C-alpha positions in Angstrom: 0.0 0.0 0.0 1.0 3.6 -0.3 3.9 4.3 2.1 3.0 6.8 4.8 6.2 6.6 6.9 9.2 8.9 6.4 11.8 7.1 4.2 14.5 7.9 1.7 14.7 9.3 -0.8 13.8 12.8 0.0 10.4 13.8 -1.5 10.4 15.1 -5.0 10.6 18.8 -5.3 11.5 19.1 -9.0 10.7 17.3 -12.2 12.4 17.4 -15.6 11.8 15.9 -19.1 14.4 13.4 -20.1 15.7 15.7 -22.8 15.7 19.4 -23.6 14.3 20.5 -27.0 16.8 20.7 -29.7 17.8 24.3 -30.7 17.1 25.7 -34.1 20.3 25.5 -36.1 19.2 28.5 -38.2 18.8 30.6 -35.1 21.5 32.9 -33.6 21.0 31.0 -30.4 20.9 27.3 -31.3 21.1 26.1 -27.6 18.8 23.4 -26.4 15.9 24.7 -24.3 13.7 23.3 -21.6 10.4 21.8 -22.7 7.3 23.4 -21.1 4.6 22.0 -23.5 4.2 18.2 -23.4 2.7 18.2 -26.9 6.3 18.6 -28.2 7.1 15.2 -26.6 3.9 13.5 -27.8 4.5 14.7 -31.4 8.1 13.5 -31.2 7.1 10.1 -29.8 4.6 9.8 -32.7 7.5 9.7 -35.1 9.2 6.7 -33.4 9.5 3.4 -35.1 8.1 1.5 -32.1 8.0 1.5 -28.4 4.6 3.1 -27.9 2.8 3.0 -24.5 1.0 0.9 -23.5 0.8 -1.3 -26.6 3.9 -1.5 -28.8 4.1 -1.6 -32.6 4.3 -5.4 -32.3 0.9 -5.5 -30.6 2.3 -6.7 -27.3 2.2 -5.0 -23.9 4.8 -2.3 -23.5 5.3 -0.5 -20.2 7.4 2.4 -21.4 8.3 4.7 -24.3 11.1 4.7 -26.9 13.5 7.5 -28.0 15.6 6.9 -31.1 16.8 8.6 -34.3 13.4 9.9 -35.2 12.7 11.6 -31.8 16.3 13.0 -32.0 15.2 15.4 -34.7 13.2 17.3 -32.1 14.9 16.4 -28.8 18.5 17.2 -27.7 19.3 13.5 -27.2 23.1 14.0 -27.9 23.4 15.9 -24.6 22.5 12.8 -22.6 19.6 11.3 -20.8 18.4 13.2 -17.7 16.7 12.0 -14.5 13.0 12.8 -14.6 12.7 13.7 -10.9 14.6 14.0 -7.6 15.3 10.6 -6.2 18.2 8.1 -5.6 20.0 5.7 -7.9 19.6 2.2 -6.5 21.1 0.1 -9.2 22.7 0.1 -12.7 24.3 -2.1 -15.3 26.6 -1.2 -18.1 28.0 -3.4 -20.8 31.7 -3.5 -21.4 30.8 -3.8 -25.0 27.4 -4.4 -26.6 26.4 -8.1 -26.6 25.0 -9.5 -29.8 22.4 -12.0 -30.9 23.2 -14.2 -33.9 20.2 -14.8 -36.1 20.4 -17.0 -39.1 20.5 -14.0 -41.4 23.0 -12.0 -39.3 24.1 -10.4 -36.0 22.3 -7.7 -34.0 23.9 -5.8 -31.2 21.9 -4.5 -28.3 22.4 -2.8 -24.9 21.6 -4.4 -21.6 22.7 -1.2 -19.8 20.2 0.4 -17.4 19.8 2.8 -14.5 17.1 2.3 -11.9 16.0 5.3 -9.8 13.8 5.3 -6.7 11.5 8.3 -6.1 9.1 9.4 -3.4 6.1 11.5 -4.2 4.6 13.2 -1.1 1.3 15.0 -0.8 1.6 18.7 0.1 0.3 19.5 3.6 -3.3 20.5 4.0 -4.0 24.2 4.2 -3.9 25.4 7.8 -7.2 26.7 9.1 -7.0 30.1 10.8 -7.9 30.4 14.4 -11.2 32.0 13.5 -12.0 29.1 11.1 -11.1 26.5 13.7 -13.2 28.2 16.4 -16.2 28.5 14.0 -15.8 24.9 12.8 -16.5 26.1 9.3 -15.1 23.5 6.9 -15.6 25.7 3.9 -14.0 28.8 5.5 -11.1 30.5 3.9 -7.8 28.8 4.7 -4.1 29.7 4.5 -2.2 28.4 1.5 -0.4 25.1 2.0 3.2 25.6 2.9 5.4 22.5 3.1 6.6 22.7 6.7 9.3 20.1 7.3 7.8 19.0 10.6 4.4 18.5 9.1 5.4 17.0 5.8 6.9 13.8 7.4 3.3 12.8 8.3 1.9 13.2 4.8 1.1 10.1 2.6 3.7 9.2 0.0 3.9 7.1 -3.1 7.1 5.2 -3.9 7.8 4.7 -7.6 10.7 3.9 -9.9 12.0 5.3 -13.1 13.9 3.0 -15.5 16.3 4.1 -18.2 17.1 1.1 -20.4 19.5 0.4 -23.3 22.2 2.8 -22.4 25.6 3.5 -24.0 28.3 0.8 -23.3 31.7 1.4 -21.7 33.4 1.2 -25.0 31.3 4.1 -26.1 32.2 6.1 -23.1 35.9 5.4 -23.6 35.7 6.4 -27.2 33.8 9.7 -26.3 36.3 11.1 -23.8 34.5 14.4 -23.9 31.3 12.9 -22.7 30.3 13.8 -19.2 29.8 10.9 -16.9 27.1 10.2 -14.4 27.8 11.6 -10.9 26.7 8.3 -9.3 29.8 6.6 -10.7 32.1 9.1 -8.9 34.1 8.3 -5.9 33.4 11.3 -3.6 37.0 11.4 -2.5 38.7 11.4 -5.9 39.8 14.8 -7.3 41.8 16.0 -10.3 43.7 19.2 -10.9 41.9 20.6 -13.9 39.7 23.6 -14.9 39.3 25.1 -11.4 43.0 25.3 -10.7 44.4 28.8 -10.3 47.9 28.5 -8.9 50.9 29.1 -11.2 54.0 26.9 -10.5 56.0 29.0 -7.9 59.1 26.8 -8.5 59.2 26.9 -12.3 62.4 28.4 -13.8 61.7 30.2 -16.1 58.1 31.0 -14.9 55.2 29.4 -16.9 51.5 30.1 -17.2 50.7 26.5 -16.3 48.1 26.4 -13.5 48.0 23.7 -10.8 47.4 23.8 -7.1 49.5 24.5 -4.0 49.6 21.9 -1.2 49.7 23.4 2.3 50.9 22.4 5.8 47.5 23.1 7.3 43.9 23.9 6.6 44.4 27.5 5.6 46.0 29.5 2.8 47.9 31.3 5.6 50.0 28.1 6.3 53.2 27.5 4.3 53.0 25.8 1.0 54.9 22.4 1.0 54.6 21.8 -2.8 52.6 22.2 -6.0 50.7 19.6 -8.1 50.6 20.1 -11.9 47.4 20.0 -14.1 46.2 16.5 -14.6 47.3 15.2 -11.2 44.8 12.9 -9.6 44.5 12.6 -5.8 42.4 10.9 -3.2 41.2 12.9 -0.2 40.9 11.6 3.4 37.3 11.2 4.5 35.8 14.4 5.9 34.0 17.6 5.1 34.9 21.2 4.6 36.7 23.2 1.9 40.2 22.2 3.2 40.9 18.5 3.2 43.9 16.2 3.9 45.4 14.3 1.0 45.2 10.5 1.4 47.2 9.7 -1.8 48.6 11.2 -4.9 47.4 8.8 -7.6 49.1 10.3 -10.7 51.8 12.8 -11.5 54.1 13.9 -8.7 54.1 16.8 -6.3 56.9 19.4 -6.8 58.2 19.8 -3.3 58.9 23.2 -1.6 62.6 23.6 -0.9 62.0 25.0 2.6 58.8 23.8 4.1 57.7 20.2 4.6 54.5 18.4 5.7 53.6 18.0 9.3 53.2 14.6 11.0 49.4 14.7 11.2 49.1 15.4 7.4 52.1 13.7 5.7 50.8 14.6 2.2 49.5 18.0 3.2 46.2 19.8 2.9 44.5 21.0 -0.3 41.8 23.6 -1.0 39.0 21.5 -2.6 37.2 24.4 -4.3 40.1 24.6 -6.7 39.9 20.9 -7.6 37.6 19.1 -10.0 35.8 15.9 -9.2 37.6 13.2 -11.1 35.5 11.4 -13.7 34.3 8.2 -12.2 33.9 4.7 -13.6 31.2 2.2 -12.9 32.0 -0.1 -10.0 31.2 -3.2 -12.1 30.5 -4.0 -15.8 28.3 -6.6 -17.4 26.4 -7.3 -14.2 23.8 -5.6 -12.1 25.4 -3.3 -9.5 23.2 -2.6 -6.4 24.5 0.5 -4.6 25.2 -0.2 -0.9 24.2 3.4 -0.2 21.8 4.8 -2.9 23.2 7.9 -4.6 21.0 11.0 -4.4 20.1 12.4 -7.8 18.3 15.6 -8.8 15.8 16.1 -11.6 17.8 17.0 -14.7 21.0 15.2 -13.6 22.8 13.0 -16.1 21.8 9.4 -16.3 23.7 8.3 -19.4 23.4 8.2 -23.1 21.4 6.4 -25.7 22.8 2.9 -26.5 22.3 0.6 -29.5 19.5 -1.8 -30.0 19.2 -3.6 -33.4 16.2 -5.8 -34.2 15.9 -8.8 -36.3 14.9 -6.7 -39.3 18.0 -4.6 -38.8 20.2 -7.5 -39.8 19.2 -7.1 -43.4 22.0 -5.9 -45.7 19.8 -2.9 -46.7 19.1 -1.8 -43.1 20.9 1.0 -41.3 23.2 -0.5 -38.7 23.2 2.5 -36.4 20.1 2.3 -34.3 20.3 4.4 -31.1 17.5 3.6 -28.6 16.4 4.5 -25.1 13.5 2.9 -23.2 12.1 5.0 -20.3 9.3 3.8 -18.0 7.7 4.6 -14.6 6.2 1.9 -12.4 5.1 1.4 -8.8 4.3 -1.5 -6.6 2.4 0.6 -4.0 -1.4 1.0 -3.7 -1.5 3.6 -6.3 -5.3 3.9 -6.3 -5.3 4.6 -2.6 -2.6 7.3 -3.0 -4.5 8.9 -5.9 -7.7 9.0 -3.9 -6.0 10.8 -1.0 -4.2 13.1 -3.4 -7.4 14.1 -5.2 -9.0 14.9 -1.8 -6.0 17.0 -0.9 -5.9 18.7 -4.3 -9.4 20.0 -3.8 -8.4 21.6 -0.5 -5.4 23.5 -1.9 -5.2 27.2 -2.5 -6.4 28.6 -5.9 -2.9 29.6 -6.8 -1.9 25.9 -6.8 -4.6 25.0 -9.3 -2.4 25.3 -12.4 -4.2 23.0 -14.9 -7.0 23.9 -17.2 -9.2 20.8 -17.3 -12.0 20.4 -19.9 -14.2 17.4 -19.2 -15.8 15.4 -22.0 -18.8 17.4 -23.3 -17.4 20.8 -22.5 -18.2 23.4 -25.1 -15.9 26.4 -25.7 -16.9 30.0 -25.9 -16.3 32.1 -29.1 -15.8 35.9 -28.8 -19.0 37.9 -29.6 -19.0 40.2 -32.6 -18.1 43.9 -31.9 -21.2 45.9 -31.2 -19.7 49.4 -30.8 -17.6 51.8 -32.8 -15.0 54.4 -31.8 -14.8 57.1 -34.4 -11.7 57.9 -36.3 -9.6 60.6 -34.6 -11.0 59.7 -31.2 -8.3 58.5 -28.8 -8.8 56.4 -25.7 -7.1 55.6 -22.4 -7.1 52.5 -20.2 -9.9 52.5 -17.7 -8.8 52.3 -14.1 -10.4 48.9 -13.8 -9.0 47.4 -17.0 -7.0 44.2 -16.6 -3.3 44.7 -17.0 -2.8 41.9 -19.5 -4.8 39.7 -21.9 -6.3 39.9 -25.3 -8.8 42.6 -24.4 -8.5 45.9 -22.5 -11.2 48.2 -21.1 -10.9 51.8 -22.3 -12.6 55.1 -22.0 -13.0 57.5 -25.0 -11.3 60.9 -24.7 -13.0 64.1 -25.7 -10.6 66.7 -27.0 -11.3 70.4 -26.2 -9.3 73.6 -26.6 -7.2 74.6 -23.6 -5.0 77.5 -24.9 -2.2 78.9 -22.8 0.1 81.9 -23.3 2.9 79.6 -24.3 0.8 77.4 -26.5 -2.5 78.9 -27.8 -3.2 75.7 -29.7 -3.0 73.5 -26.6 -5.9 71.0 -26.0 -7.0 68.8 -23.2 -8.4 65.3 -23.3 -11.3 64.4 -20.9 -12.8 60.9 -20.5 -16.3 60.7 -21.8 -19.0 58.1 -22.2 -19.2 54.5 -21.0 -16.1 52.4 -20.9 -15.8 49.9 -23.8 -13.7 46.8 -24.5 -11.1 46.8 -27.4 -8.5 44.4 -28.6 -5.2 45.2 -26.7 -3.2 44.9 -30.0 -4.7 48.2 -31.2 -3.2 50.1 -28.2 0.3 51.5 -27.8 2.5 51.0 -24.8 0.9 54.1 -23.1 -2.6 52.5 -23.2 -3.8 54.9 -26.0 -4.6 54.0 -29.6 -1.5 53.2 -31.7 -3.2 55.0 -34.5 -6.4 57.1 -34.5 -6.9 56.7 -38.3 -10.0 54.8 -39.1 -12.8 53.5 -36.9 -12.1 51.1 -34.1 -14.3 48.1 -33.4 -15.3 47.7 -29.7 -17.6 45.8 -27.4 -20.0 47.2 -24.7 -19.6 44.0 -22.7 -16.5 41.8 -22.3 -16.4 39.7 -25.6 -16.5 36.3 -23.8 -19.6 35.4 -21.8 -19.9 32.1 -19.9 -23.5 31.7 -20.9 -22.7 31.9 -24.5 -20.8 28.6 -25.1 -21.2 28.4 -28.9 -17.9 27.0 -30.0 -16.3 23.6 -30.6 -16.9 20.8 -28.1 -14.5 18.4 -26.3 -15.5 14.8 -26.7 -12.2 13.7 -25.0 -10.7 15.0 -21.8 -8.4 18.0 -22.5 -5.8 19.1 -19.9 -3.3 21.9 -20.3 -1.0 23.8 -17.9 -2.3 27.3 -18.0 1.3 28.7 -18.4 1.6 26.9 -21.8 -1.5 28.5 -23.3 -0.4 31.5 -25.3 -3.6 33.6 -25.5 -5.2 34.8 -22.3 -7.8 37.3 -21.2 -9.3 38.6 -17.9 -12.9 39.8 -17.8 -14.5 42.7 -15.9 -15.1 40.4 -12.9 -11.4 39.4 -12.7 -12.1 35.9 -14.1 -9.3 34.5 -16.2 -9.8 33.0 -19.7 -7.6 30.9 -22.0 -7.8 30.0 -25.6 -7.5 26.2 -26.2 -8.2 23.6 -28.9 -10.4 20.6 -28.6 -11.1 17.6 -30.7 -14.5 18.2 -32.3 -14.8 21.3 -34.6 -17.8 23.5 -34.8 -19.9 24.0 -37.9 -17.1 26.2 -39.4 -14.4 23.6 -38.9 -12.9 25.6 -36.0 -11.4 23.7 -33.1 -10.2 26.7 -31.1 -12.2 28.5 -28.4 -12.1 30.0 -25.0 -12.6 28.5 -21.5 -12.6 30.4 -18.2 -11.2 29.3 -14.8 -14.6 28.9 -13.2 -15.1 25.1 -12.7 -12.2 24.2 -15.0 -9.0 24.7 -12.8 -7.5 21.8 -11.0 -4.3 21.1 -9.0 -1.9 18.5 -10.4 -2.6 16.6 -7.2 -6.1 15.9 -8.5 -4.6 13.6 -11.2 -7.1 14.8 -13.9 -7.9 12.0 -16.3 -5.7 9.3 -14.8 -7.3 5.9 -14.7 -6.1 2.5 -13.5 -6.7 -0.4 -15.9 -5.7 -4.0 -15.0 -5.0 -6.0 -18.1 -6.0 -9.6 -18.2 -5.0 -10.6 -21.8 -2.0 -13.0 -21.8 1.0 -12.6 -24.1 0.0 -15.4 -26.5 -3.4 -13.7 -27.1 -1.8 -10.3 -27.7 0.5 -11.8 -30.2 -2.3 -13.8 -31.9 -4.2 -10.5 -32.3 -1.2 -8.9 -34.0 -0.9 -11.8 -36.4 -4.6 -11.4 -37.4 -4.1 -7.6 -37.7 -1.1 -8.0 -40.1 -2.8 -10.9 -41.9 0.1 -13.3 -41.3 -2.1 -16.2 -40.4 -2.5 -19.3 -42.7 -5.7 -21.0 -43.4 -4.7 -23.9 -41.1 -4.2 -21.7 -38.0 -6.6 -18.9 -38.8 -9.4 -19.9 -36.4 -6.9 -20.4 -33.5 -5.4 -16.9 -34.0 -8.9 -15.3 -34.4 -9.9 -16.8 -31.1 -6.8 -15.4 -29.4 -7.4 -12.0 -31.1 -10.9 -11.8 -29.7 -9.7 -12.7 -26.2 -7.1 -9.9 -26.4 -9.7 -7.4 -27.6 -11.8 -8.2 -24.6 -9.0 -7.3 -22.1 -9.6 -4.2 -20.1 -6.6 -2.4 -21.6 -7.5 -3.1 -25.2 -11.1 -2.2 -24.5 -10.0 1.2 -23.3 -7.6 1.8 -26.2 -9.8 0.4 -28.8 -12.5 2.9 -28.1 -10.1 5.8 -28.2 -7.7 4.9 -31.0 -9.3 2.5 -33.5 -10.4 5.0 -36.1 -11.7 2.8 -38.8 -13.1 0.0 -36.6 -12.0 -2.5 -39.2 -8.4 -3.7 -38.8 -7.9 -3.6 -35.1 -5.4 -1.4 -33.4 -2.7 -0.6 -36.0 0.7 1.1 -35.6 -0.4 3.9 -37.9 -3.4 4.6 -35.7 -1.2 4.7 -32.6 1.0 7.2 -34.3 -1.9 9.3 -35.5 -3.4 9.3 -32.0 -0.2 10.6 -30.5 -0.2 13.6 -32.9 -3.5 14.8 -31.5 -3.2 16.4 -28.0 -6.6 15.1 -26.8 -6.0 11.5 -27.9 -2.4 11.5 -26.7 -3.5 12.7 -23.3 -6.3 10.1 -23.0 -3.9 7.3 -23.8 -1.1 8.6 -21.7 -3.2 8.9 -18.6 -4.0 5.2 -18.5 -2.2 3.6 -15.6 -1.8 -0.1 -16.6 -1.3 -3.0 -14.3 0.7 -5.7 -16.0 3.8 -7.9 -15.5 7.1 -6.1 -16.2 9.0 -7.3 -19.3 12.2 -7.1 -17.2 11.0 -9.9 -14.8 8.6 -12.8 -14.5 8.8 -16.4 -15.7 10.1 -17.0 -19.2 7.3 -19.6 -19.8 5.0 -16.8 -21.0 7.5 -16.3 -23.9 7.7 -20.0 -24.5 3.9 -20.0 -25.1 4.6 -18.1 -28.4 6.7 -20.9 -29.8 3.8 -22.4 -31.8 3.3 -19.0 -33.5 6.8 -18.9 -35.0 6.7 -21.4 -37.8 9.9 -21.5 -39.8 11.4 -18.7 -37.7 11.6 -21.0 -34.6 15.4 -21.0 -34.5 15.6 -17.2 -34.7 12.8 -17.0 -32.1 14.9 -19.2 -29.7 17.8 -16.7 -30.1 15.4 -13.8 -29.4 14.2 -15.5 -26.2 17.8 -15.7 -25.2 18.1 -12.0 -25.6 14.9 -11.4 -23.6 16.4 -13.5 -20.8 19.7 -11.5 -20.9 17.8 -8.2 -20.7 15.9 -9.1 -17.6 17.2 -7.9 -14.2 14.2 -8.1 -11.9 15.3 -11.3 -10.2 18.6 -9.8 -9.2 17.0 -6.8 -7.6 13.7 -8.0 -6.1 13.3 -7.4 -2.4 16.2 -5.0 -2.4 16.1 -1.2 -1.9 12.3 -1.3 -1.8 11.7 -3.1 -5.1 8.8 -5.5 -4.7 9.3 -9.2 -5.1 6.6 -9.7 -7.7 7.1 -8.1 -11.1 3.4 -7.2 -11.7 3.5 -3.4 -11.4 1.3 -0.4 -12.1 2.9 1.4 -15.1 2.5 5.1 -15.9 3.4 7.0 -19.0 6.5 9.0 -18.1 5.6 12.1 -20.1 2.1 12.2 -18.7 3.3 12.1 -15.1 6.1 14.7 -15.7 3.6 17.0 -17.6 1.1 16.7 -14.7 3.5 17.6 -11.9 5.9 19.8 -13.9 3.1 22.2 -15.0 4.5 25.7 -14.7 2.9 27.7 -11.9 2.4 31.4 -11.9 5.5 31.9 -9.9 8.9 32.7 -11.5 11.8 30.4 -11.0 15.3 31.4 -10.1 17.9 29.8 -12.5 21.7 29.9 -12.7 21.3 31.9 -15.8 19.0 34.7 -14.5 20.9 34.7 -11.1 24.1 35.6 -13.0 22.2 38.1 -15.1 20.9 39.8 -12.0 23.8 39.6 -9.6 26.7 39.2 -12.0 28.9 36.4 -13.3 31.2 36.1 -10.3 32.1 34.1 -7.3 29.9 34.4 -4.2 30.6 34.2 -0.4 34.4 34.5 -0.8 35.1 37.5 1.4 38.3 37.1 3.5 36.2 37.1 6.8 34.2 34.0 5.6 34.7 30.6 7.4 36.5 28.3 4.9 35.6 24.9 6.6 32.1 24.6 5.1 30.4 24.6 1.7 29.3 28.2 1.9 32.7 29.6 1.2 33.1 30.2 -2.5 29.8 28.5 -2.9 28.8 26.6 -6.0 26.2 28.9 -7.7 24.2 25.9 -9.1 23.9 24.5 -5.6 23.0 27.9 -4.1 20.2 28.3 -6.7 19.0 24.8 -6.2 18.8 25.3 -2.4 17.1 28.6 -2.8 14.4 27.1 -5.1 13.9 24.2 -2.6 13.4 26.7 0.2 11.0 28.8 -1.9 8.9 25.7 -2.2 9.3 24.6 1.4 8.3 28.0 2.8 5.4 28.6 0.4 6.7 31.4 -1.8 4.0 31.3 -4.5 4.2 34.9 -5.7 6.9 36.5 -7.8 6.8 39.7 -5.8 7.6 37.7 -2.6 10.7 36.2 -4.2 11.8 39.5 -5.6 11.6 41.3 -2.3 13.3 38.5 -0.4 16.2 38.4 -2.8 16.7 42.2 -2.7 16.9 42.2 1.1 19.2 39.1 1.3 21.5 40.6 -1.3 22.0 43.8 0.7 22.2 42.1 4.1 25.0 39.7 2.8 27.0 42.5 1.3 26.1 41.5 -2.3 26.3 37.8 -1.6 30.0 38.3 -0.5 29.7 37.1 3.1 27.5 35.1 5.4 29.0 36.7 8.6 28.8 40.2 9.9 31.9 42.3 9.4 31.7 43.9 12.8 33.1 42.1 15.9 29.8 41.7 17.6 31.1 43.5 20.7 28.1 45.9 20.6 25.9 42.9 21.3 27.9 41.8 24.3 26.9 42.3 27.9 30.5 43.0 28.9 30.4 46.4 27.1 27.2 47.4 28.9 27.8 46.8 32.6 25.0 47.1 35.2 26.4 50.4 36.4 24.9 52.0 33.3 21.4 51.3 34.7 22.2 52.2 38.4 20.7 55.6 39.1 23.2 57.7 41.1 26.2 55.8 39.7 28.6 58.1 37.9 28.4 55.7 34.9 24.6 55.9 34.7 23.5 56.4 31.1 19.9 56.1 30.1 20.7 55.2 26.4 23.3 52.6 27.3 21.0 51.2 29.9 18.3 50.6 27.3 20.9 48.8 25.2 21.9 46.6 28.1 18.3 45.7 28.6 17.9 44.9 24.9 21.0 42.7 25.0 19.6 40.7 28.0 16.1 40.4 26.5 17.6 39.0 23.2 19.3 36.2 25.1 22.9 37.4 25.2 23.3 36.9 28.9 26.9 35.7 29.1 30.1 37.5 28.3 31.2 36.6 24.8 27.7 36.0 23.5 27.9 39.1 21.4 30.7 38.0 19.0 29.4 34.4 19.2 25.9 35.2 18.1 26.5 38.2 15.8 24.8 38.4 12.4 25.2 35.3 10.2 23.5 33.8 7.2 22.2 35.7 4.1 19.8 37.7 6.3 22.2 38.1 9.3 20.5 36.1 12.1 21.5 37.9 15.3 21.2 37.3 19.1 21.4 34.0 21.1 17.6 34.0 21.7 17.0 34.1 17.9 19.5 31.2 17.4 17.6 29.3 20.1 14.3 29.9 18.4 15.7 28.7 15.0 17.1 25.6 16.6 13.7 24.9 18.3 12.1 25.1 14.8 14.7 23.4 12.6 16.4 20.9 15.0 19.8 22.2 13.7 22.1 22.7 16.7 23.0 26.3 16.0 23.2 27.3 19.7 26.1 25.0 20.4 27.6 25.5 16.9 26.5 28.9 15.8 29.0 29.0 12.9 26.7 26.6 11.0 24.6 29.6 10.2 27.6 31.0 8.3 29.5 27.9 7.1 26.8 25.4 6.1 25.1 26.5 2.9 21.8 24.8 3.7 21.6 26.4 7.1 22.7 29.8 5.7 19.7 29.7 3.4 17.1 28.0 5.5 17.7 30.3 8.5 16.9 33.3 6.3 13.7 31.8 5.1 12.7 30.9 8.6 13.4 34.5 9.7 11.3 35.8 6.8 8.3 33.5 7.3 8.3 32.4 10.9 10.4 34.5 13.3 8.6 37.9 13.3 5.2 36.4 14.2 3.7 37.5 10.9 5.1 36.1 7.6 6.8 39.0 5.8 5.1 37.9 2.6 1.7 38.5 4.3 3.0 42.0 5.4 4.0 42.6 1.8 0.6 41.8 0.5 -1.0 44.0 3.1 1.4 46.9 2.3 0.4 46.7 -1.4 -3.3 46.5 -0.6 -3.1 49.6 1.7 -1.1 51.7 -0.8 -2.8 50.6 -4.0 -4.2 53.5 -6.0 -2.5 56.1 -4.0 1.0 56.0 -5.7 2.5 55.4 -9.1 3.8 51.9 -9.7 7.4 53.0 -9.1 6.6 54.9 -5.9 4.4 52.1 -4.7 7.3 49.5 -5.0 9.8 52.0 -3.4 7.5 52.5 -0.4 6.9 48.7 0.1 10.7 48.1 -0.1 11.1 50.9 2.6 8.6 49.2 4.9 10.1 45.7 4.5 13.6 47.2 5.1 12.3 48.5 8.4 11.1 45.0 9.4 14.3 43.3 8.3 16.9 45.9 9.3 15.2 47.9 12.0 15.9 51.1 10.1 16.5 52.2 6.5 20.2 51.4 6.1 21.0 50.9 2.4 17.4 51.7 1.4 18.3 53.3 -1.9 20.3 50.2 -3.0 17.6 47.9 -1.9 15.1 49.8 -4.0 17.3 49.9 -7.0 18.1 46.2 -6.7 14.4 45.3 -6.3 13.7 47.0 -9.6 16.4 45.1 -11.4 15.3 41.8 -9.9 11.7 42.5 -10.9 12.8 43.2 -14.4 14.8 40.0 -14.8 12.9 37.5 -12.6 9.6 37.0 -14.2 
């Protein structure tokens, strides 16, 4: 059943498609790009030779999807296969060289290589009822948005599933392609190489050279003497440990050039090295040609490298006329959990979630779209307009007021005129307006509408006869009506009388959360392999008169199976020849059909496990190809791996699983929300292409020093999710404040000594009336220091500002420790040296510490000031108020305001 106890791996926070979209070679920027619209994948998969889900081109059950030469025309497959979601690698197999099967007509090579990743999908926490709601007991009352609190999330139901990447590149291919990156889960975490990150020139070279290697030190600081220098290409092994400075366990290649004066110390005979200037050495698989189960599963992130497409030649590819190069990748998702139970809980939770988390437009069967009404008003030529105060800020239509022009002469300009709003507000197409909200040209009449052109009661467009689901961020044309209701243009399967399949649908009654699993349905297939194959023989008219009746009987049994009944109704267009490969391809090219097929969750035995007798039952079908079929069964046996893994790392014993279409699951949960995402690219664009957190005052014994920007961005995005940042404005304000507080991401520790926070500098005599040292101002400071928890001498420097938002005072550290469980009171430097804590403490401060979430304050500030200031002045005032909350004053206000504007421009 669905696993409801906390286990590894960590719950999924991010999803990724297995490949990016190939860049346009004719474009100036031909770089591959992330896919946001799943239809790109369905259209690409429709071009594949075989490997359809859930019935392959051979008519047999198929639990995954295939990528090959044809899909490579659209997808950037040469960049490598990417992991589809956060998880952990539990096993892999790589061929030393591709094995081959010898048919009577020739040899066919194929890959047995695979990677198996375990994932854990966890429900978001239920929205928290406000105190008022709880007291009233109103189940329908407004609730706070769900925010994934780490303490609550451990109790939420989870679904364990696996993703499989089959037929990967062999070791020979990796060796031949030296430039190919290698999967990180091959790496030995202690192996390093002197390579691209090295910055130290050889201090002993005579004459001097530009060659860059790395200095070896006596101790764990650049202030200790150098004992030697390692050249580029040198490989070393580090002693176990953590921190930026590590001891060398062995020098595995090249030799250290020794310093003529200084030598190593006894506790580090090979010296210390600064790991930030070393590259991780490319790893090798632990074993080849056999299944390797990792003793400790390797964490992997969505988008991380899995491997590369391998080769898989079929029987038909042994022909002299066939192309011998046949790259192939098989990807599938399966689970042995009680998927139905998890989906039921998920759907219930999805209905409870905040409206901002409902990112999918779902059109049920029978939904009819709305077409825009014909214009019923005219704005005369020469008459200008301006945006009405209640006009939506974006969308296809804008609400405007006509402007009456009257003379308003002045001494300087006797021909001056003024424009005054007149008449009722009308709706016009936004494309006719300029950037200032007035007409781009007043020549000619302008068509307009008295009412918003889309009306829910006037559904007169094409109709959906199949479920249609689309992430709202992928729909290009949008509109917002006079009531604030959002609309999107979308296509459906059944055209109207004019042959049109496009129309509009509004959010009312049509928005769902991905957690509602719209359209997903579990089907348990009962047809056996021999019946499925018999059906294919009938479809392809390969039967003979002698065996025709037998094959027809098998075909009928296959058609009666639950899976075929489902697919037959959806796909079989002509209702004559059964389910054909051409019909499968045609269905995948139509979004509504592709979605319907892809949301079938099929229960069937995995082709990578189970008894071989099911394949033996096909022997009577093979006729004069019996010898080649025997060879093919040998290949099937070699490809299987289930028996070597069952019962290990959470993989069930039985091979009968619930299979899901990988693209359908990714598309469902990867649907872009309304909230902007921080990326390495836009981070560099905003803050500069430079190193971060490398000021000389920084601690160097943790991963915050000279932090990896990719890791920093990834941790920031995880924290945005964890702490419920669902609004771009919230992210933009948070980043602006953190950037200033950390001195432009240069440090995670306050420059000042912290003595001003220490009780030793504010003795009790300052508060003793009559004492010569009595000082009312300094007495107030003493009382503040004590109230903030700095009660012992030395607490000031110990608990001075740390992290990207400068957590200060022992009492604050204690509160963060109580919340997070991280021991920052006994080890306060964690808030400065450990990158995860550096970031997490800032988010805690922003959302928890001050009693009211600063995001909630931000919303309130905008609501209070809306309509009273220009946009620029409004943002400046909100930044000022937030700065008061964060900083206690207005230090650096001008920079914070300027930076907020820059972030707002770049992070959208």
